[in-house]
C-alpha positions in Angstrom: 106.4 80.6 128.5 105.0 84.1 128.3 101.5 82.7 129.2 102.8 80.7 132.2 104.8 83.6 133.6 102.1 86.1 133.1 99.6 83.7 134.7 101.9 83.5 137.7 102.1 87.3 138.0 98.4 87.5 137.8 98.0 85.1 140.8 101.0 86.2 142.9 101.1 89.9 142.2 97.5 90.8 141.5 96.1 88.1 143.9 93.8 86.4 141.4 92.4 83.0 142.5 94.9 80.1 142.5 92.5 78.0 140.5 93.4 79.9 137.4 96.7 78.1 137.5 94.9 74.9 136.5 94.2 76.4 133.0 97.0 75.4 130.7 98.0 77.2 127.6 95.7 76.4 124.7 97.9 76.2 121.5 96.3 77.5 118.3 93.3 79.0 120.1 94.0 82.6 119.1 95.4 84.2 115.9 97.1 87.5 115.4 95.0 90.5 114.4 92.0 89.8 116.6 90.1 92.5 118.4 89.1 92.5 122.1 86.1 94.4 123.5 87.5 95.6 126.8 84.2 96.4 128.5 82.4 93.2 127.4 85.4 90.8 127.6 84.9 89.5 124.1 87.5 88.3 121.7 86.5 88.5 118.0 87.6 88.9 114.4 86.6 92.1 112.6 86.8 92.7 108.8 88.2 95.6 106.9 84.8 97.4 107.1 84.4 97.1 110.9 82.0 94.2 110.8 82.3 91.3 113.2 82.7 88.0 111.4 79.9 85.7 112.5 81.0 82.7 114.6 84.2 84.3 115.8 83.1 86.0 119.0 84.3 84.3 122.1 83.5 85.0 125.7 86.2 83.1 127.6 86.8 79.9 125.7 83.2 79.5 124.4 81.8 81.0 121.2 78.7 83.2 121.3 75.8 82.7 119.0 74.9 85.3 116.4 71.8 86.1 118.4 73.8 86.8 121.5 76.2 89.1 119.5 73.4 91.0 118.0 71.8 91.5 121.4 75.1 92.8 122.9 75.7 95.2 120.0 72.3 96.7 119.6 71.1 94.5 116.7 74.2 94.9 114.5 77.5 93.3 113.8 79.1 96.6 113.1 81.7 98.2 115.4 81.6 102.0 115.1 84.8 103.6 114.0 85.1 105.7 117.2 85.0 102.6 119.3 87.4 100.6 117.2 91.1 100.4 117.6 92.9 103.7 116.8 96.0 104.4 114.7 98.2 102.3 117.0 95.7 99.5 117.5 93.9 100.6 120.6 90.6 102.5 120.8 88.6 103.6 123.9 86.7 100.3 124.0 88.4 97.9 121.6 92.0 96.8 121.3 93.6 95.0 118.3 96.3 92.5 119.0 98.9 92.8 116.3 102.1 91.0 117.2 103.1 87.4 117.7 103.7 88.0 121.4 100.1 89.1 121.9 98.8 85.5 121.3 99.6 84.4 124.9 97.9 87.6 126.1 94.7 86.8 124.2 94.8 83.2 125.5 95.2 84.4 129.1 92.3 86.8 128.7 90.1 84.0 127.3 91.2 81.7 130.1 90.6 84.2 132.9 87.2 85.3 131.6 86.3 81.6 131.3 87.3 80.9 134.9 85.1 83.7 136.3 82.1 82.8 134.1 82.2 79.1 134.7 82.5 79.6 138.4 79.8 82.3 138.5 82.2 84.8 140.1 81.3 88.5 139.6 84.1 90.5 138.0 84.8 93.6 136.0 86.2 92.8 132.5 87.9 96.2 132.4 89.9 95.5 135.5 90.8 92.0 134.2 92.0 93.5 130.9 94.2 96.0 132.7 95.7 93.5 135.1 96.5 91.0 132.4 98.0 93.7 130.3 100.2 94.7 133.2 101.1 91.1 133.9 102.2 90.6 130.3 104.1 93.9 130.5 106.0 92.6 133.5 107.2 89.6 131.6 108.7 91.9 129.0 110.0 94.5 131.4 111.7 92.0 133.7 113.5 90.5 130.7 112.0 87.0 131.1 111.4 86.5 127.3 115.0 87.5 126.5 116.4 85.1 129.1 114.2 82.2 127.8 115.3 82.7 124.2 119.0 83.2 125.1 119.0 80.0 127.2 118.0 77.8 124.3 118.3 79.4 120.9 118.3 76.0 119.2 114.7 75.5 120.3 113.5 78.3 118.1 113.2 78.3 114.3 115.3 81.4 113.6 116.2 80.5 110.0 119.8 81.4 110.7 121.3 80.1 107.4 118.7 81.7 105.3 119.0 85.1 107.1 122.8 84.9 106.7 122.4 84.2 103.0 120.1 87.2 102.6 122.5 89.5 104.4 125.4 88.3 102.3 123.5 88.9 99.1 122.5 92.4 100.1 126.0 93.4 101.2 127.6 91.9 98.1 125.4 94.1 95.9 126.5 97.2 97.7 123.3 97.8 99.8 123.6 99.8 103.0 122.0 97.9 105.9 120.9 99.2 109.3 119.2 97.5 112.3 116.7 99.3 114.6 115.4 97.2 117.4 113.8 97.6 120.8 115.8 94.7 122.2 118.9 95.1 124.4 122.3 94.6 122.8 123.1 91.4 124.8 120.0 89.7 123.3 120.6 91.0 119.8 124.3 90.0 119.9 123.5 86.4 120.9 120.7 86.0 118.5 122.5 87.5 115.5 125.7 85.5 116.4 123.6 82.4 116.3 122.1 83.2 112.9 124.9 85.0 111.1 128.1 84.3 113.0 130.4 86.3 115.3 131.0 89.0 112.7 127.4 89.8 112.1 128.0 93.5 112.9 130.1 93.7 109.7 126.8 93.4 107.7 125.3 96.6 109.2 126.3 100.2 108.7 124.3 101.3 111.7 123.0 99.3 114.7 120.6 100.8 117.1 119.3 98.9 120.2 116.6 99.7 122.7 115.2 102.2 120.3 111.8 102.4 121.9 109.7 102.0 118.8 107.2 103.4 117.8 108.3 106.5 119.7 111.6 106.3 117.9 109.8 107.3 114.7 107.8 110.2 116.2 110.0 111.7 119.0 112.5 114.3 117.9 114.1 114.9 121.3 115.7 111.7 122.6 119.4 111.7 121.5 121.5 108.8 120.5 124.0 107.3 122.9 126.9 105.1 122.1 127.7 101.8 123.9 131.3 100.9 124.5 132.7 97.4 124.2 131.6 96.5 127.7 128.0 97.6 126.9 128.3 100.7 129.1 126.8 104.1 127.9 129.2 106.8 126.7 128.5 110.5 127.4 129.8 112.2 124.3 127.5 113.9 121.8 126.8 111.8 118.7 127.8 113.6 115.6 127.8 110.7 113.2 126.5 107.1 113.1 129.6 104.9 112.4 129.8 101.4 111.3 131.0 99.0 113.9 129.5 101.0 116.8 126.4 100.2 118.8 123.9 103.0 119.5 121.1 103.2 122.0 117.7 105.1 121.9 117.8 108.1 119.6 115.1 109.2 117.1 114.4 108.9 113.5 114.8 112.6 112.7 118.5 112.5 113.9 118.9 109.2 112.1 117.7 110.8 108.8 119.9 113.9 109.3 123.1 111.8 110.1 122.6 109.2 107.4 120.8 111.0 104.6 118.8 107.8 104.0 115.4 109.2 103.0 112.3 108.5 101.0 111.4 105.6 98.7 115.0 104.5 98.3 114.8 103.0 101.8 113.2 99.6 102.3 112.4 98.8 105.9 111.5 95.3 107.2 109.4 94.8 110.3 106.9 92.4 111.9 104.6 94.9 113.6 102.4 97.0 111.4 102.1 99.8 114.0 105.3 99.9 115.9 107.5 99.2 112.8 105.8 100.3 109.6 103.0 102.7 109.9 104.8 105.9 110.7 107.7 105.2 108.3 105.3 104.8 105.4 102.8 107.6 106.2 105.2 110.2 107.6 108.5 109.6 105.9 107.8 107.9 102.6 110.0 104.8 103.2 109.2 101.6 101.4 108.1 98.9 103.9 108.1 95.1 104.0 106.1 93.2 106.5 107.3 89.9 107.9 104.2 87.7 108.5 105.2 84.2 109.7 101.6 83.0 109.5 101.9 83.2 105.7 103.9 79.9 105.8 100.9 78.0 107.2 98.3 79.9 105.2 100.0 79.4 101.9 100.2 75.6 102.6 96.5 75.6 103.2 95.7 77.5 100.0 98.0 75.1 98.0 96.0 72.0 99.0 93.6 70.4 96.6 90.9 70.4 99.2 91.1 74.1 99.6 91.3 74.8 95.8 88.2 72.6 95.2 86.3 74.3 98.0 87.3 77.8 96.9 86.3 77.0 93.3 82.9 75.9 94.4 82.5 78.8 96.7 83.3 81.3 93.9 80.8 79.6 91.7 78.1 79.4 94.3 78.5 83.0 95.2 76.9 83.8 91.8 73.9 81.6 92.8 73.8 82.7 96.4 70.0 83.2 96.6 69.3 79.6 95.6 72.3 77.9 97.2 73.1 79.9 100.3 73.0 76.9 102.6 75.7 75.1 100.5 77.8 78.2 100.2 77.8 78.6 104.0 78.9 75.0 104.6 81.8 75.3 102.1 82.8 78.6 103.7 83.0 76.9 107.1 85.2 74.1 105.7 87.7 76.7 104.4 87.5 78.7 107.7 88.4 75.6 109.7 91.4 74.7 107.6 93.2 77.8 109.0 92.0 77.9 112.6 88.8 76.4 113.9 87.9 79.4 116.1 88.9 82.3 114.0 89.9 81.1 110.5 92.5 83.0 108.4 94.2 86.1 109.7 93.7 87.6 106.2 90.0 87.0 105.5 86.5 87.1 107.0 84.5 85.2 104.5 84.8 87.2 101.3 86.1 90.4 102.9 89.7 91.0 104.0 90.2 91.2 107.8 91.0 94.5 109.6 94.5 93.1 110.0 94.8 92.4 106.3 93.6 95.9 105.5 96.2 97.4 107.8 98.9 95.1 106.4 98.3 96.3 102.9 98.0 99.9 104.0 101.3 100.0 105.9 103.5 97.6 103.9 104.5 97.6 100.2 105.2 93.9 100.3 104.8 91.2 102.9 106.4 87.8 103.3 106.6 84.8 105.7 110.3 85.5 106.5 113.2 87.5 105.3 114.5 84.4 103.5 111.8 84.7 100.9 114.0 87.3 99.3 116.4 84.5 98.3 113.8 83.5 95.6 114.3 86.8 93.8 117.2 88.7 92.1 118.0 92.0 93.8 117.0 93.8 90.6 113.6 92.2 90.6 110.6 94.6 90.6 107.4 93.7 92.4 104.2 94.8 90.6 100.8 94.8 92.2 98.4 92.1 90.9 95.2 93.3 89.4 92.1 92.3 91.4 88.6 93.0 90.3 86.8 96.1 91.7 83.2 95.8 92.7 81.9 97.0 89.3 84.2 94.6 87.6 83.3 91.6 89.7 80.2 90.5 87.6 82.4 90.2 84.5 85.0 88.3 86.5 82.5 85.9 87.9 81.0 85.3 84.4 84.4 84.4 83.1 84.9 82.1 86.0 81.6 80.3 85.7 81.6 79.9 81.9 85.1 78.5 81.8 86.8 81.4 80.1 89.4 81.4 82.8 91.6 78.4 83.6 90.4 77.4 87.1 91.3 74.2 89.0 88.4 71.6 89.2 86.4 73.6 86.6 85.3 70.3 85.0 83.6 69.2 88.3 81.4 72.3 88.3 80.6 72.4 84.6 77.1 71.2 85.2 76.0 74.4 87.0 76.7 76.6 84.0 
């Protein structure tokens, strides 16, 4: 829906060729966390060390060869830090797409680039990026997305019963809950009523709508305003944040002053690493939890026998890479395609974590596919980080793996390569 409406704006408002309307949305083409080279019009996946993953660079809907990529980037797959996306995901030349709603934008960018290239029409990729960004922005500013969701909530998998169960559990254990959202109250009220019932506001001690994140976390000037029962703004100065009331705008500094909720005793859930989590972790010391819906699909993939077998072989062959590099590459491609044929997993580029994965681990203490994952744990449960091998520990770890000292699936099938 976002794609279709933005495409319409692109044609009607920005006067792009009508033929672009023939390009339908391509499901599962793009994944979250990709980077877009604004000047070159290229969509790609970059790892945690600023290297482009080979085979994931697309101009339009077509992949570029490694040779073409090297030619475009001066003989290297590395994207310099000063060109890469900055703290909030956008640099001078490269933007990272971090939220779920950016997937239609990436697809429209790919489609529009493809149209101009296949029809041999001269265009400036910078202008195209700017116009599509504005078209996507118009969809949000004009409230189309809110209207679509509100018209048919049943069409969306909102995990209402599970969300309701999580909220009940937290409140029953005496936890203080607050909601800070950029959405308007009418949208929040309808969605939360659908998921948690008409008395959903009883769960929350503070509710803040149209907060304008991430500026909410950095701006110390914009005051809170209270909404009355009709949704109209009140004019009195806010001296306290009271349960049962709805507040608009405001800023985190006043929020901290009025609630006293500070530091590591606060756990904040969000689905956008930059808009929701980064400032809270780095500036204010809150604990953060990232909601990553893609985990549901990716955990299903890693739980399959096919993936476990491929991964076991890949780990073993890594130790014999010089002799078996061709086989290792083929197996890596198999695992790559299990997630997404174009870009693979949102968490990995081969052996390295993706740039998205690195940011995810930097800005969130824990992450999960949905809030309902908390139902699997007691509220007194403590999460501990898992030990992973450092570079100087990796040889010992691989020796243990290849000699059978560690219990590994399908180890019998690779015993002949010891």
